[in-house]
Every structure is written in structure tokens, then in C-alpha cells.
C-alpha positions in Angstrom: 123.4 78.8 176.8 124.5 75.7 178.8 128.1 76.7 177.9 127.9 79.2 180.8 127.3 76.6 183.5 129.8 74.2 181.9 132.4 77.0 181.8 131.8 77.9 185.4 132.6 74.3 186.3 135.7 74.3 184.1 137.0 77.4 185.8 136.4 76.0 189.3 138.3 72.9 188.4 141.1 74.8 186.8 141.5 77.2 189.7 141.5 74.3 192.2 144.3 72.5 190.3 146.2 75.7 189.8 146.1 76.4 193.5 147.1 72.8 194.4 150.2 73.1 192.2 151.0 76.7 193.4 150.6 78.2 190.0 151.1 81.9 189.4 149.2 81.9 186.1 147.0 79.6 184.0 148.1 79.9 180.4 145.9 77.4 178.6 143.1 74.9 179.2 142.9 72.0 176.8 139.5 70.4 176.4 138.4 67.2 174.7 134.8 67.5 173.4 133.0 64.9 171.4 131.4 65.7 168.0 128.0 64.7 169.4 128.3 67.4 172.1 126.4 70.6 171.5 129.1 72.6 173.3 130.7 75.4 171.2 134.3 76.1 171.7 134.1 79.8 170.9 131.3 80.2 173.5 133.3 78.5 176.1 136.2 80.8 175.5 133.9 83.8 175.6 132.4 82.8 179.0 135.8 81.8 180.3 137.2 85.2 179.5 134.3 86.8 181.3 134.3 84.5 184.4 138.0 84.4 184.9 138.5 88.2 185.1 140.5 89.0 188.2 141.8 85.4 188.7 145.0 83.8 187.8 143.2 82.2 184.8 142.4 85.6 183.2 143.7 85.5 179.6 144.1 81.8 179.4 143.4 80.2 176.0 140.8 77.5 175.7 141.9 74.9 173.2 139.2 72.4 172.0 140.1 69.0 170.5 137.0 67.3 169.0 136.8 63.6 169.3 135.1 61.8 166.4 131.9 59.8 166.5 132.8 56.1 166.5 130.4 53.2 166.8 130.9 49.4 167.1 128.5 47.1 165.5 127.0 44.6 167.9 126.5 42.0 165.2 129.9 41.9 163.5 132.0 43.9 166.0 133.1 46.3 163.2 134.2 49.7 164.4 133.4 52.6 162.2 133.2 56.4 162.3 130.3 58.6 161.3 130.3 62.2 160.2 127.1 64.1 161.1 127.8 66.5 158.2 127.7 63.6 155.7 125.1 61.3 157.1 122.8 60.5 159.9 122.9 56.8 159.1 124.4 54.9 161.9 124.2 51.4 160.2 127.3 49.3 160.1 129.0 49.8 156.7 130.2 46.1 156.7 127.0 44.2 157.6 124.3 46.9 157.5 123.5 46.1 161.2 121.7 48.8 163.1 122.5 47.5 166.6 125.5 49.7 167.5 127.3 50.9 170.6 128.7 54.4 170.8 132.5 54.2 171.6 133.4 57.9 171.1 131.8 61.2 170.4 130.1 62.2 173.7 133.3 63.0 175.7 133.8 66.2 177.6 136.7 66.6 179.8 139.8 68.7 180.6 142.8 67.1 179.0 145.4 69.3 180.6 146.1 72.7 182.0 149.2 74.8 181.2 150.4 76.8 184.2 153.4 78.9 185.1 
């Protein structure tokens, strides 16, 4: 359900930028969301459709690009990806080290907005 509050924030940002650039219509909003995020693209689109009614963003398409989960081993500095579907093992495949830093996978931001 936190998609609703997140989508409210997205719409606020989109409308602000559209106004700044004197847009007549918002056509699309491209988001980057990390695989570790629990945000669901379809839910964001649903809430965006509801919240944007009567605004210049009504009818805009929400496009979600998922960023992969990428870790870096603190022991050997190897960078490696992890798929949550395949494994929950975050150990380094090179040295089996378990001291890792998350490099990618928790992102959430607006990449760009298409306006006319």
C-alpha cells in the first residue's frame, strides 16, 4: 500500500517539473526502481492514473526500469550480481567472503519525464 504515498510524491514532482517547462501534457514518466524495492510498477501506474485525473499528467504512461542487485566483496573487491529468484546467498562467488557492500538494487528515482 505504500505505492500510494510514493505515487503521490511522483505526481507532485512530475507536475512541478511540467509547470517549470511550460508543458501542455505529460506523456510518460520513466522510473528506475531497484530489484530490492518492494514497489510494484503496476500498482504505481494504477495509483498514478487515479491521482492524475484532471491534471496535465492524466493518461501518462509509467515505465519502470528495474536495476539489478549488485554487491562488491570487501575482501577481494569482486563485483557480482545476485538474483533473488535464484538465491538468497550474498556470498562472493570468487572468495566466498560474506562482507559485502550493496552497489545497486535499492534505487528509486524518476529517470525522465516526457512532455509536450
